[in-house]
MOPAC internal coordinates of N, CA, C and O (Angstrom, degrees):
PM7 1SCF
backbone

  N    0.0000 0     0.00 0     0.00 0    0    0    0
  C    1.4593 1     0.00 0     0.00 0    1    0    0
  C    1.5502 1   110.98 1     0.00 0    2    1    0
  O    1.2310 1   121.01 1   -59.00 1    3    2    1
  N    1.2587 1   115.67 1   121.00 1    3    2    1
  C    1.4558 1   123.11 1  -179.06 1    5    3    2
  C    1.4721 1   110.87 1   -87.58 1    6    5    3
  O    1.2310 1   120.79 1   -57.15 1    7    6    5
  N    1.3759 1   116.10 1   122.85 1    7    6    5
  C    1.4903 1   120.85 1   175.04 1    9    7    6
  C    1.4720 1   109.71 1  -116.49 1   10    9    7
  O    1.2310 1   122.65 1   -58.00 1   11   10    9
  N    1.3274 1   112.53 1   122.00 1   11   10    9
  C    1.4959 1   118.46 1  -175.70 1   13   11   10
  C    1.5131 1   114.02 1   -74.40 1   14   13   11
  O    1.2310 1   121.09 1   -33.22 1   15   14   13
  N    1.2780 1   115.53 1   146.78 1   15   14   13
  C    1.4510 1   122.02 1   168.64 1   17   15   14
  C    1.5425 1   107.36 1   -79.64 1   18   17   15
  O    1.2310 1   119.99 1   -46.16 1   19   18   17
  N    1.3736 1   117.62 1   133.84 1   19   18   17
  C    1.4095 1   120.03 1   178.10 1   21   19   18
  C    1.5160 1   112.96 1  -112.64 1   22   21   19
  O    1.2310 1   120.55 1   164.34 1   23   22   21
  N    1.3055 1   116.56 1   -15.66 1   23   22   21
  C    1.4765 1   123.23 1  -178.27 1   25   23   22
  C    1.4724 1   112.83 1  -155.59 1   26   25   23
  O    1.2310 1   120.70 1   -41.48 1   27   26   25
  N    1.3492 1   116.26 1   138.52 1   27   26   25
  C    1.4921 1   120.23 1   179.86 1   29   27   26
  C    1.5302 1   105.64 1  -134.06 1   30   29   27
  O    1.2310 1   120.84 1   -34.64 1   31   30   29
  N    1.3157 1   116.01 1   145.36 1   31   30   29
  C    1.4787 1   122.53 1   168.77 1   33   31   30
  C    1.4758 1   106.32 1  -139.69 1   34   33   31
  O    1.2310 1   121.00 1   -65.10 1   35   34   33
  N    1.3864 1   115.70 1   114.90 1   35   34   33
  C    1.4504 1   118.11 1   176.65 1   37   35   34
  C    1.5252 1   109.51 1   -78.34 1   38   37   35
  O    1.2310 1   120.73 1   -39.65 1   39   38   37
  N    1.3738 1   116.20 1   140.35 1   39   38   37
  C    1.4149 1   123.48 1  -176.68 1   41   39   38
  C    1.4929 1   108.42 1  -113.17 1   42   41   39
  O    1.2310 1   120.99 1   -20.02 1   43   42   41
  N    1.3091 1   115.70 1   159.98 1   43   42   41
  C    1.5237 1   122.21 1  -174.32 1   45   43   42
  C    1.4653 1   114.24 1   -57.66 1   46   45   43
  O    1.2310 1   118.93 1   152.84 1   47   46   45
  N    1.3282 1   119.65 1   -27.16 1   47   46   45
  C    1.5066 1   123.65 1  -174.72 1   49   47   46
  C    1.5188 1   110.70 1   -93.70 1   50   49   47
  O    1.2310 1   119.94 1  -154.02 1   51   50   49
  N    1.3255 1   117.72 1    25.98 1   51   50   49
  C    1.5094 1   122.10 1  -179.96 1   53   51   50
  C    1.5607 1   112.20 1    62.33 1   54   53   51
  O    1.2310 1   120.17 1  -151.42 1   55   54   53
  N    1.2879 1   117.29 1    28.58 1   55   54   53
  C    1.4249 1   122.94 1   173.33 1   57   55   54
  C    1.5300 1   108.14 1  -101.20 1   58   57   55
  O    1.2310 1   119.59 1   -35.44 1   59   58   57
  N    1.2800 1   118.39 1   144.56 1   59   58   57
  C    1.4762 1   121.71 1   172.33 1   61   59   58
  C    1.5323 1   107.80 1  -106.49 1   62   61   59
  O    1.2310 1   118.46 1   -57.52 1   63   62   61
  N    1.2781 1   120.54 1   122.48 1   63   62   61
  C    1.4131 1   126.38 1   168.55 1   65   63   62
  C    1.5255 1   105.02 1   -79.08 1   66   65   63
  O    1.2310 1   121.40 1   -59.27 1   67   66   65
  N    1.3786 1   114.92 1   120.73 1   67   66   65
  C    1.4432 1   118.06 1  -175.45 1   69   67   66
  C    1.5219 1   109.70 1  -122.89 1   70   69   67
  O    1.2310 1   120.89 1   -36.89 1   71   70   69
  N    1.3414 1   115.91 1   143.11 1   71   70   69
  C    1.4379 1   122.65 1   173.78 1   73   71   70
  C    1.6214 1   105.36 1  -122.63 1   74   73   71
  O    1.2310 1   122.59 1   -54.44 1   75   74   73
  N    1.3214 1   112.65 1   125.56 1   75   74   73
  C    1.4497 1   117.85 1  -178.11 1   77   75   74
  C    1.5600 1   110.07 1   -99.20 1   78   77   75
  O    1.2310 1   119.42 1   -17.57 1   79   78   77
  N    1.3362 1   118.71 1   162.43 1   79   78   77
  C    1.4292 1   125.06 1   179.96 1   81   79   78
  C    1.4747 1   113.44 1   -60.74 1   82   81   79
  O    1.2310 1   119.62 1   159.42 1   83   82   81
  N    1.3011 1   118.32 1   -20.58 1   83   82   81
  C    1.5019 1   120.56 1  -179.71 1   85   83   82
  C    1.5256 1   109.76 1   -89.71 1   86   85   83
  O    1.2310 1   119.32 1  -171.45 1   87   86   85
  N    1.3166 1   118.91 1     8.55 1   87   86   85
  C    1.4467 1   123.07 1   179.37 1   89   87   86
  C    1.5165 1   117.67 1    89.24 1   90   89   87
  O    1.2310 1   120.11 1   172.80 1   91   90   89
  N    1.3188 1   117.40 1    -7.20 1   91   90   89
  C    1.4476 1   119.15 1  -179.08 1   93   91   90
  C    1.4789 1   112.14 1   -74.64 1   94   93   91
  O    1.2310 1   121.06 1   -34.60 1   95   94   93
  N    1.2980 1   115.58 1   145.40 1   95   94   93
  C    1.4515 1   122.15 1   173.93 1   97   95   94
  C    1.4824 1   110.23 1  -119.15 1   98   97   95
  O    1.2310 1   122.28 1   -49.21 1   99   98   97
  N    1.3267 1   113.24 1   130.79 1   99   98   97
  C    1.4889 1   119.38 1  -174.36 1  101   99   98
  C    1.5181 1   112.67 1  -141.88 1  102  101   99
  O    1.2310 1   119.88 1   -15.33 1  103  102  101
  N    1.3129 1   117.84 1   164.67 1  103  102  101
  C    1.4687 1   121.47 1   171.41 1  105  103  102
  C    1.4983 1   111.14 1  -118.04 1  106  105  103
  O    1.2310 1   121.63 1   -42.97 1  107  106  105
  N    1.3307 1   114.48 1   137.03 1  107  106  105
  C    1.4627 1   120.13 1   176.43 1  109  107  106
  C    1.4746 1   108.64 1  -118.23 1  110  109  107
  O    1.2310 1   121.01 1   -48.44 1  111  110  109
  N    1.3465 1   115.68 1   131.56 1  111  110  109
  C    1.4776 1   124.81 1  -177.57 1  113  111  110
  C    1.4908 1   107.72 1   -93.74 1  114  113  111
  O    1.2310 1   120.89 1   -66.72 1  115  114  113
  N    1.3582 1   115.90 1   113.28 1  115  114  113
  C    1.4833 1   121.01 1   178.02 1  117  115  114
  C    1.4939 1   118.02 1   -81.71 1  118  117  115
  O    1.2310 1   119.73 1   169.30 1  119  118  117
  N    1.2974 1   118.13 1   -10.70 1  119  118  117
  C    1.4988 1   124.01 1  -178.46 1  121  119  118
  C    1.5182 1   110.39 1   -53.08 1  122  121  119
  O    1.2310 1   118.09 1   134.44 1  123  122  121
  N    1.3359 1   121.24 1   -45.56 1  123  122  121
  C    1.4479 1   117.91 1  -178.50 1  125  123  122
  C    1.5078 1   117.33 1   -63.39 1  126  125  123
  O    1.2310 1   122.04 1   168.81 1  127  126  125
  N    1.3111 1   113.70 1   -11.19 1  127  126  125
  C    1.5238 1   118.81 1   178.76 1  129  127  126
  C    1.5327 1   110.61 1   -87.68 1  130  129  127
  O    1.2310 1   118.70 1   167.87 1  131  130  129
  N    1.3369 1   120.09 1   -12.13 1  131  130  129
  C    1.4462 1   121.37 1  -174.62 1  133  131  130
  C    1.4776 1   118.12 1   -54.11 1  134  133  131
  O    1.2310 1   121.01 1   149.14 1  135  134  133
  N    1.3189 1   115.67 1   -30.86 1  135  134  133
  C    1.4910 1   120.93 1  -176.60 1  137  135  134
  C    1.5376 1   111.83 1   -90.91 1  138  137  135
  O    1.2310 1   118.96 1  -174.49 1  139  138  137
  N    1.3570 1   119.59 1     5.51 1  139  138  137
  C    1.3824 1   120.98 1  -177.80 1  141  139  138
  C    1.5361 1   109.23 1  -115.78 1  142  141  139
  O    1.2310 1   121.94 1   -36.30 1  143  142  141
  N    1.3407 1   113.89 1   143.70 1  143  142  141
  C    1.4924 1   118.29 1   175.48 1  145  143  142
  C    1.3948 1   110.27 1   -77.59 1  146  145  143
  O    1.2310 1   117.79 1   -37.64 1  147  146  145
  N    1.3122 1   121.81 1   142.36 1  147  146  145
  C    1.4598 1   132.84 1     0.08 1  149  147  146
  C    1.5200 1   112.75 1   -94.30 1  150  149  147
  O    1.2310 1   119.78 1  -160.76 1  151  150  149
  N    1.3352 1   118.02 1    19.24 1  151  150  149
  C    1.4778 1   123.59 1  -167.58 1  153  151  150
  C    1.5494 1   111.14 1   -80.52 1  154  153  151
  O    1.2310 1   117.15 1   170.83 1  155  154  153
  N    1.3575 1   123.02 1    -9.17 1  155  154  153
  C    1.3897 1   121.01 1  -178.27 1  157  155  154
  C    1.5301 1   113.03 1   -55.76 1  158  157  155
  O    1.2310 1   120.17 1   146.67 1  159  158  157
  N    1.2647 1   117.28 1   -33.33 1  159  158  157
  C    1.4698 1   120.56 1  -176.88 1  161  159  158
  C    1.5229 1   114.69 1   -63.37 1  162  161  159
  O    1.2310 1   122.52 1   157.51 1  163  162  161
  N    1.3565 1   112.78 1   -22.49 1  163  162  161
  C    1.4616 1   118.57 1   178.87 1  165  163  162
  C    1.5327 1   112.64 1   -63.35 1  166  165  163
  O    1.2310 1   120.17 1   164.37 1  167  166  165
  N    1.2974 1   117.28 1   -15.63 1  167  166  165
  C    1.5029 1   119.51 1   175.88 1  169  167  166
  C    1.4808 1   113.19 1   -66.47 1  170  169  167
  O    1.2310 1   119.66 1   159.36 1  171  170  169
  N    1.3698 1   118.25 1   -20.64 1  171  170  169
  C    1.4698 1   126.92 1   173.06 1  173  171  170
  C    1.4612 1   106.30 1   -71.21 1  174  173  171
  O    1.2310 1   118.32 1   -71.19 1  175  174  173
  N    1.3268 1   120.81 1   108.81 1  175  174  173
  C    1.4418 1   123.54 1  -175.60 1  177  175  174
  C    1.5017 1   110.03 1   -60.96 1  178  177  175
  O    1.2310 1   118.71 1   146.36 1  179  178  177
  N    1.2790 1   120.07 1   -33.64 1  179  178  177
  C    1.4719 1   122.94 1  -179.79 1  181  179  178
  C    1.5129 1   110.91 1   -63.14 1  182  181  179
  O    1.2310 1   122.08 1   134.07 1  183  182  181
  N    1.3329 1   113.62 1   -45.93 1  183  182  181
  C    1.4857 1   120.76 1   178.88 1  185  183  182
  C    1.5519 1   108.24 1   -67.83 1  186  185  183
  O    1.2310 1   121.16 1   132.99 1  187  186  185
  N    1.3180 1   115.39 1   -47.01 1  187  186  185
  C    1.4463 1   117.17 1  -179.14 1  189  187  186
  C    1.5595 1   115.09 1   -54.43 1  190  189  187
  O    1.2310 1   122.54 1   142.21 1  191  190  189
  N    1.3353 1   112.75 1   -37.79 1  191  190  189
  C    1.4552 1   119.69 1  -176.40 1  193  191  190
  C    1.5210 1   111.21 1   -68.56 1  194  193  191
  O    1.2310 1   118.57 1   167.63 1  195  194  193
  N    1.3886 1   120.32 1   -12.37 1  195  194  193
  C    1.4489 1   122.75 1   178.52 1  197  195  194
  C    1.4860 1   114.06 1   -85.40 1  198  197  195
  O    1.2310 1   119.60 1  -166.25 1  199  198  197
  N    1.2973 1   118.37 1    13.75 1  199  198  197
  C    1.4955 1   122.51 1   177.72 1  201  199  198
  C    1.5462 1   108.88 1   -59.06 1  202  201  199
  O    1.2310 1   121.27 1   -41.30 1  203  202  201
  N    1.3175 1   115.18 1   138.70 1  203  202  201
  C    1.4013 1   122.77 1  -177.27 1  205  203  202
  C    1.4950 1   108.21 1  -147.66 1  206  205  203
  O    1.2310 1   119.09 1   -17.69 1  207  206  205
  N    1.3515 1   119.35 1   162.31 1  207  206  205
  C    1.4409 1   124.63 1   176.45 1  209  207  206
  C    1.5309 1   108.29 1   -97.18 1  210  209  207
  O    1.2310 1   122.50 1   -47.09 1  211  210  209
  N    1.3139 1   112.81 1   132.91 1  211  210  209
  C    1.4846 1   119.96 1   173.55 1  213  211  210
  C    1.6054 1   104.67 1  -153.56 1  214  213  211
  O    1.2310 1   123.15 1   -41.86 1  215  214  213
  N    1.3110 1   111.58 1   138.14 1  215  214  213
  C    1.4930 1   119.65 1   176.98 1  217  215  214
  C    1.5365 1   111.14 1    53.60 1  218  217  215
  O    1.2310 1   119.44 1  -142.93 1  219  218  217
  N    1.3367 1   118.68 1    37.07 1  219  218  217
  C    1.3923 1   122.91 1   172.74 1  221  219  218
  C    1.4657 1   117.34 1    79.61 1  222  221  219
  O    1.2310 1   120.05 1  -168.47 1  223  222  221
  N    1.3561 1   117.51 1    11.53 1  223  222  221
  C    1.4459 1   121.00 1  -177.42 1  225  223  222
  C    1.6219 1   107.97 1  -145.46 1  226  225  223
  O    1.2310 1   122.59 1    -0.04 1  227  226  225
  N    1.2802 1   112.65 1   179.96 1  227  226  225
  C    1.5021 1   118.32 1  -178.27 1  229  227  226
  C    1.5299 1   107.64 1   -97.90 1  230  229  227
  O    1.2310 1   120.89 1   -50.42 1  231  230  229
  N    1.3182 1   115.90 1   129.58 1  231  230  229
  C    1.4924 1   119.26 1   178.58 1  233  231  230
  C    1.5557 1   106.81 1  -130.40 1  234  233  231
  O    1.2310 1   123.05 1   -21.13 1  235  234  233
  N    1.3570 1   111.75 1   158.87 1  235  234  233
  C    1.4438 1   121.61 1   170.25 1  237  235  234
  C    1.5137 1   112.60 1  -117.35 1  238  237  235
  O    1.2310 1   120.28 1   148.60 1  239  238  237
  N    1.2378 1   117.06 1   -31.40 1  239  238  237
  C    1.4698 1   126.25 1  -179.67 1  241  239  238
  C    1.5449 1   108.89 1  -158.37 1  242  241  239
  O    1.2310 1   122.49 1    -0.44 1  243  242  241
  N    1.3122 1   112.83 1   179.56 1  243  242  241
  C    1.4960 1   117.35 1   175.62 1  245  243  242
  C    1.5011 1   112.86 1   -60.21 1  246  245  243
  O    1.2310 1   119.02 1   159.45 1  247  246  245
  N    1.3221 1   119.48 1   -20.55 1  247  246  245
  C    1.4418 1   122.15 1  -174.19 1  249  247  246
  C    1.4646 1   113.96 1  -109.61 1  250  249  247
  O    1.2310 1   119.30 1   168.44 1  251  250  249
  N    1.2972 1   118.95 1   -11.56 1  251  250  249
  C    1.4937 1   121.20 1  -175.60 1  253  251  250
  C    1.4897 1   111.30 1  -124.45 1  254  253  251
  O    1.2310 1   121.68 1   -67.32 1  255  254  253
  N    1.3034 1   114.40 1   112.68 1  255  254  253
  C    1.5014 1   120.15 1   174.75 1  257  255  254
  C    1.5903 1   107.89 1  -149.28 1  258  257  255
  O    1.2310 1   121.36 1   -10.52 1  259  258  257
  N    1.2715 1   115.01 1   169.48 1  259  258  257
  C    1.4532 1   118.97 1   175.43 1  261  259  258
  C    1.4998 1   106.65 1  -126.28 1  262  261  259
  O    1.2310 1   121.90 1   -46.53 1  263  262  261
  N    1.3606 1   113.96 1   133.47 1  263  262  261
  C    1.5113 1   118.35 1  -178.29 1  265  263  262
  C    1.5069 1   112.79 1   -57.05 1  266  265  263
  O    1.2310 1   119.77 1   -43.52 1  267  266  265
  N    1.3261 1   118.05 1   136.48 1  267  266  265
  C    1.5242 1   118.72 1   178.03 1  269  267  266
  C    1.4953 1   113.81 1   -55.58 1  270  269  267
  O    1.2310 1   118.65 1   143.49 1  271  270  269
  N    1.3283 1   120.18 1   -36.51 1  271  270  269
  C    1.4751 1   118.24 1   179.01 1  273  271  270
  C    1.4741 1   113.06 1   -66.49 1  274  273  271
  O    1.2310 1   121.43 1   145.72 1  275  274  273
  N    1.3692 1   114.86 1   -34.28 1  275  274  273
  C    1.5315 1   118.30 1   177.78 1  277  275  274
  C    1.5406 1   105.65 1   -66.37 1  278  277  275
  O    1.2310 1   119.60 1   131.27 1  279  278  277
  N    1.3125 1   118.37 1   -48.73 1  279  278  277
  C    1.4361 1   118.51 1   179.47 1  281  279  278
  C    1.4979 1   112.76 1   -56.54 1  282  281  279
  O    1.2310 1   118.98 1   137.81 1  283  282  281
  N    1.3005 1   119.54 1   -42.19 1  283  282  281
  C    1.4830 1   120.01 1  -176.44 1  285  283  282
  C    1.4722 1   110.19 1   -74.61 1  286  285  283
  O    1.2310 1   117.88 1   137.74 1  287  286  285
  N    1.3822 1   121.64 1   -42.26 1  287  286  285
  C    1.4742 1   120.27 1  -176.54 1  289  287  286
  C    1.5161 1   112.47 1   -73.25 1  290  289  287
  O    1.2310 1   120.17 1   142.66 1  291  290  289
  N    1.3697 1   117.29 1   -37.34 1  291  290  289
  C    1.4295 1   118.29 1  -174.95 1  293  291  290
  C    1.5196 1   116.77 1   -96.32 1  294  293  291
  O    1.2310 1   121.36 1  -173.34 1  295  294  293
  N    1.3377 1   115.01 1     6.66 1  295  294  293
  C    1.4272 1   118.70 1   174.52 1  297  295  294
  C    1.5482 1   113.77 1   -88.63 1  298  297  295
  O    1.2310 1   119.74 1   -12.21 1  299  298  297
  N    1.2770 1   118.11 1   167.79 1  299  298  297
  C    1.4798 1   122.50 1  -178.60 1  301  299  298
  C    1.5750 1   107.09 1  -111.49 1  302  301  299
  O    1.2310 1   120.28 1   -46.39 1  303  302  301
  N    1.3040 1   117.07 1   133.61 1  303  302  301
  C    1.4629 1   123.07 1   177.97 1  305  303  302
  C    1.5256 1   107.26 1   -62.90 1  306  305  303
  O    1.2310 1   121.73 1   -36.66 1  307  306  305
  N    1.2639 1   114.29 1   143.34 1  307  306  305
  C    1.4313 1   123.53 1   172.16 1  309  307  306
  C    1.4989 1   109.10 1   -99.94 1  310  309  307
  O    1.2310 1   119.92 1   -60.92 1  311  310  309
  N    1.3162 1   117.75 1   119.08 1  311  310  309
  C    1.4395 1   122.07 1   179.88 1  313  311  310
  C    1.5544 1   110.96 1   -84.00 1  314  313  311
  O    1.2310 1   121.18 1   -48.10 1  315  314  313
  N    1.2967 1   115.36 1   131.90 1  315  314  313
  C    1.4569 1   118.84 1  -179.69 1  317  315  314
  C    1.5682 1   108.99 1   -70.33 1  318  317  315
  O    1.2310 1   122.25 1   -50.02 1  319  318  317
  N    1.2530 1   113.29 1   129.98 1  319  318  317
  C    1.5139 1   121.08 1   178.04 1  321  319  318
  C    1.4974 1   108.34 1   -89.42 1  322  321  319
  O    1.2310 1   120.58 1   -56.26 1  323  322  321
  N    1.2770 1   116.51 1   123.74 1  323  322  321
  C    1.5319 1   119.00 1   179.63 1  325  323  322
  C    1.5336 1   109.18 1   -69.63 1  326  325  323
  O    1.2310 1   122.88 1   -38.56 1  327  326  325
  N    1.3833 1   112.08 1   141.44 1  327  326  325
  C    1.4313 1   117.88 1  -179.95 1  329  327  326
  C    1.5311 1   113.14 1    88.92 1  330  329  327
  O    1.2310 1   120.56 1   179.56 1  331  330  329
  N    1.3736 1   116.54 1    -0.44 1  331  330  329
  C    1.5426 1   117.31 1   179.28 1  333  331  330
  C    1.4846 1   109.88 1  -115.23 1  334  333  331
  O    1.2310 1   120.10 1   180.00 1  335  334  333

């Protein structure tokens, strides 16, 4: 089952805050990708911060994206904190 990303917010620590079409909010750590092509460029914080949603997933350019199923399966759920 493919669940599209509908919102992304890149954070300073190379984490992506993700919101999926089913309402789930998760964080994906991009650091493990840094030793794989073509993801090495994501270490450049300026480039990393350009993450955006297109076609249901996160992209940085025409050549760099992460499959939505990878983002969903390998991300960590964010628990809602009461009172915030």
